[in-house]
DRENDO-1510 file (C-alpha; in Angstrom, 1 decimal, always signed):
<recs>
REC; n; res; u; v; w
REC; 1; MET; -11.7; +0.8; -6.7 .
REC; 2; LEU; -11.5; +2.2; -2.7 .
REC; 3; GLY; -14.2; +4.4; -1.2 .
REC; 4; HIS; -12.0; +7.7; +0.3 .
REC; 5; SER; -15.3; +9.9; +1.4 .
REC; 6; SER; -16.4; +9.9; +4.7 .
REC; 7; ALA; -19.8; +8.6; +4.0 .
REC; 8; ASN; -17.9; +5.4; +5.0 .
REC; 9; GLY; -18.6; +6.7; +8.8 .
REC; 10; MET; -15.7; +8.5; +10.0 .
REC; 11; ASN; -15.4; +12.2; +9.9 .
REC; 12; ASN; -12.7; +13.1; +8.1 .
REC; 13; SER; -11.2; +15.8; +10.6 .
REC; 14; GLN; -11.1; +12.5; +12.8 .
REC; 15; SER; -8.2; +13.3; +15.6 .
REC; 16; THR; -5.6; +11.1; +16.6 .
REC; 17; SER; -7.3; +11.1; +20.2 .
REC; 18; GLU; -10.4; +9.4; +19.2 .
REC; 19; LEU; -8.1; +6.5; +17.0 .
REC; 20; GLN; -7.9; +3.1; +19.1 .
REC; 21; MET; -3.9; +2.3; +19.5 .
REC; 22; ASN; -4.2; -0.2; +17.3 .
REC; 23; GLU; -5.5; +2.3; +14.5 .
REC; 24; PHE; -3.0; +4.7; +15.3 .
REC; 25; MET; -0.6; +2.6; +14.0 .
REC; 26; PHE; -1.6; +0.3; +11.6 .
REC; 27; ALA; -1.9; +4.0; +9.8 .
REC; 28; GLU; +1.3; +4.8; +11.0 .
REC; 29; MET; +3.0; +1.8; +10.0 .
REC; 30; MET; +0.3; +1.6; +6.6 .
REC; 31; ILE; +1.7; +5.0; +5.2 .
REC; 32; PRO; +5.3; +4.1; +4.3 .
REC; 33; HIS; +3.9; +0.6; +3.7 .
REC; 34; HIS; +1.7; +2.4; +0.9 .
REC; 35; GLN; +4.5; +4.4; -0.2 .
REC; 36; GLN; +6.9; +2.1; -1.1 .
REC; 37; ALA; +4.1; +0.5; -2.9 .
REC; 38; VAL; +3.7; +3.9; -4.8 .
REC; 39; ASP; +7.2; +4.6; -5.1 .
REC; 40; MET; +7.4; +0.5; -7.0 .
REC; 41; SER; +4.9; +1.8; -9.1 .
REC; 42; ASP; +6.3; +5.2; -10.0 .
REC; 43; LEU; +8.7; +2.9; -11.2 .
REC; 44; ALA; +6.8; +0.7; -13.5 .
REC; 45; LEU; +5.1; +3.3; -15.3 .
REC; 46; LYS; +9.0; +4.5; -16.0 .
REC; 47; LYS; +10.2; +1.4; -17.1 .
REC; 48; SER; +7.2; -1.3; -18.1 .
REC; 49; THR; +6.6; -1.5; -21.3 .
REC; 50; ASN; +4.1; -4.4; -20.0 .
REC; 51; ALA; +0.2; -3.0; -21.2 .
REC; 52; GLY; -0.3; -5.1; -17.9 .
REC; 53; ILE; +2.2; -3.6; -15.6 .
REC; 54; LEU; +1.2; -0.3; -16.7 .
REC; 55; ASP; -2.3; -1.0; -16.3 .
REC; 56; LEU; -1.7; -2.6; -13.1 .
REC; 57; ALA; +0.8; +0.1; -11.6 .
REC; 58; LYS; -0.7; +3.0; -12.1 .
REC; 59; ARG; -4.7; +2.1; -10.3 .
REC; 60; ILE; -2.2; +1.0; -7.5 .
REC; 61; LYS; +0.0; +4.7; -7.4 .
REC; 62; ASP; -4.0; +6.2; -7.5 .
REC; 63; ALA; -5.4; +4.3; -4.9 .
REC; 64; GLN; -2.4; +4.0; -2.2 .
REC; 65; SER; -2.4; +7.8; -2.8 .
REC; 66; ALA; -5.5; +8.5; -1.7 .
REC; 67; GLU; -5.4; +5.5; +1.1 .
REC; 68; ILE; -2.4; +7.7; +2.1 .
REC; 69; ILE; -4.4; +11.0; +2.3 .
REC; 70; GLN; -7.0; +9.5; +4.4 .
REC; 71; MET; -5.0; +7.6; +7.0 .
REC; 72; GLN; -2.6; +11.6; +7.0 .
REC; 73; SER; -6.2; +12.7; +7.4 .
REC; 74; TRP; -7.0; +10.3; +10.6 .
REC; 75; LEU; -3.1; +11.0; +12.3 .
REC; 76; GLY; -3.7; +15.1; +11.9 .
REC; 77; GLY; -2.5; +15.8; +8.6 .
REC; 78; GLU; +1.0; +14.9; +6.6 .
REC; 79; GLU; +3.8; +16.2; +9.0 .
REC; 80; ALA; +2.3; +13.2; +11.9 .
REC; 81; ASN; +4.1; +10.1; +10.3 .
REC; 82; SER; +6.6; +10.7; +11.5 .
REC; 83; MET; +7.3; +7.4; +13.8 .
REC; 84; MET; +8.0; +5.4; +10.5 .
REC; 85; THR; +9.4; +7.1; +7.7 .
REC; 86; ASP; +11.9; +4.4; +7.4 .
REC; 87; HIS; +11.7; +1.8; +4.2 .
REC; 88; SER; +14.1; -0.4; +6.1 .
REC; 89; GLY; +11.2; -3.2; +6.0 .
REC; 90; HIS; +12.1; -4.6; +9.4 .
REC; 91; SER; +8.9; -3.9; +11.1 .
REC; 92; MET; +6.3; -4.0; +8.6 .
REC; 93; GLY; +5.8; -7.4; +6.0 .
REC; 94; GLY; +6.5; -7.0; +2.6 .
REC; 95; MET; +8.4; -4.0; +2.6 .
REC; 96; LEU; +11.5; -4.1; -0.2 .
REC; 97; THR; +14.7; -3.2; +1.5 .
REC; 98; LYS; +17.0; -0.6; +0.4 .
REC; 99; GLU; +18.9; -3.6; -1.8 .
REC; 100; GLU; +16.0; -4.8; -3.6 .
REC; 101; PHE; +14.7; -1.4; -4.6 .
REC; 102; SER; +17.9; -0.4; -5.3 .
REC; 103; LYS; +18.6; -3.9; -7.8 .
REC; 104; LEU; +14.1; -2.7; -8.9 .
REC; 105; GLU; +15.6; +0.4; -10.1 .
REC; 106; SER; +18.5; -1.0; -11.7 .
REC; 107; SER; +16.5; -3.5; -13.9 .
REC; 108; SER; +15.4; -3.7; -16.8 .
REC; 109; GLY; +12.5; -5.0; -20.0 .
REC; 110; VAL; +11.8; -8.7; -18.2 .
REC; 111; THR; +14.2; -8.8; -15.5 .
REC; 112; PHE; +12.2; -5.9; -14.4 .
REC; 113; ASP; +8.3; -7.2; -14.7 .
REC; 114; THR; +9.7; -9.7; -13.4 .
REC; 115; LEU; +11.0; -8.3; -10.2 .
REC; 116; PHE; +8.7; -6.0; -9.9 .
REC; 117; LEU; +6.0; -8.3; -9.9 .
REC; 118; GLU; +7.4; -11.1; -7.8 .
REC; 119; GLY; +8.1; -7.9; -5.2 .
REC; 120; MET; +4.8; -6.3; -5.3 .
REC; 121; ILE; +3.3; -9.5; -4.3 .
REC; 122; VAL; +4.9; -9.6; -1.4 .
REC; 123; HIS; +4.1; -6.3; -0.7 .
REC; 124; HIS; +0.2; -6.4; -1.1 .
REC; 125; GLU; +0.8; -9.7; +1.1 .
REC; 126; GLY; +2.4; -7.6; +4.1 .
REC; 127; ALA; -0.5; -5.2; +3.7 .
REC; 128; ILE; -2.9; -7.9; +4.0 .
REC; 129; ASP; -1.3; -9.3; +7.5 .
REC; 130; MET; -0.7; -5.6; +8.3 .
REC; 131; ALA; -5.1; -5.3; +8.4 .
REC; 132; GLN; -5.1; -8.0; +11.1 .
REC; 133; MET; -4.0; -4.8; +12.9 .
REC; 134; ILE; -7.7; -3.3; +13.0 .
REC; 135; LYS; -9.4; -6.6; +12.1 .
REC; 136; ASP; -12.0; -6.1; +15.5 .
REC; 137; THR; -11.7; -2.1; +15.2 .
REC; 138; THR; -15.5; -0.8; +15.9 .
REC; 139; THR; -13.9; +2.2; +13.4 .
REC; 140; GLN; -16.3; +1.7; +10.5 .
REC; 141; GLU; -14.3; +4.3; +8.4 .
REC; 142; VAL; -11.0; +2.1; +9.4 .
REC; 143; ASN; -13.0; -0.6; +9.4 .
REC; 144; THR; -14.5; -0.2; +5.3 .
REC; 145; PHE; -10.4; +0.8; +4.6 .
REC; 146; GLY; -9.0; -2.5; +6.4 .
REC; 147; LEU; -11.5; -4.8; +4.2 .
REC; 148; ASN; -11.1; -2.9; +1.5 .
REC; 149; VAL; -7.0; -3.8; +1.7 .
REC; 150; VAL; -7.4; -7.2; +1.9 .
REC; 151; GLU; -10.0; -7.8; -0.7 .
REC; 152; VAL; -8.5; -5.3; -3.3 .
REC; 153; GLN; -4.8; -6.3; -2.5 .
REC; 154; SER; -5.7; -9.9; -3.0 .
REC; 155; GLU; -7.7; -9.5; -6.2 .
REC; 156; GLU; -4.2; -7.5; -8.0 .
REC; 157; ILE; -2.3; -10.6; -6.1 .
REC; 158; ARG; -4.2; -12.4; -8.3 .
REC; 159; GLU; -3.9; -10.4; -11.3 .
REC; 160; MET; +0.2; -10.2; -11.0 .
REC; 161; LYS; +0.6; -13.8; -10.7 .
REC; 162; GLU; -1.2; -14.3; -14.5 .
REC; 163; ILE; +0.7; -11.5; -15.4 .
REC; 164; LEU; +4.4; -13.1; -13.8 .
REC; 165; GLU; +2.5; -16.2; -15.9 .
REC; 166; SER; +3.1; -14.8; -19.1 .
REC; 167; LEU; +5.7; -13.3; -19.0 .
</recs>
């Protein structure tokens, strides 16, 4: 699980003006990216019967929901994320298009499980790529956040590939 406390080095009331531009842009882009992962996980929790997928979806939902709150605090709160609310995926790697998300929503059984895993693998790969935006940050909490995204999501990709092979 990722760390979400202010013990990571940045006060939870860190103001937007104190963020570096790359940190601000990262949070603005990653919030809707994480929200789509939460939305995908919600679908999996409703539709899948695969124990591995259900466990993974719950962990993704819990971790990324908390991270959304953390990033919103960097930006000044929930209303601060106004620039990047579209889930179209044109500017953020790994985002499902509206058509892909609709296909996921309308699928079931092994087809759903396969589409979920394939979509979430690409989604996680996109998040790992996005974390490169903050790799040189000097803000400790943001740095730790980026390192955790890479570590946790890389491990989840390995786990999803194993589940996919077992379907």
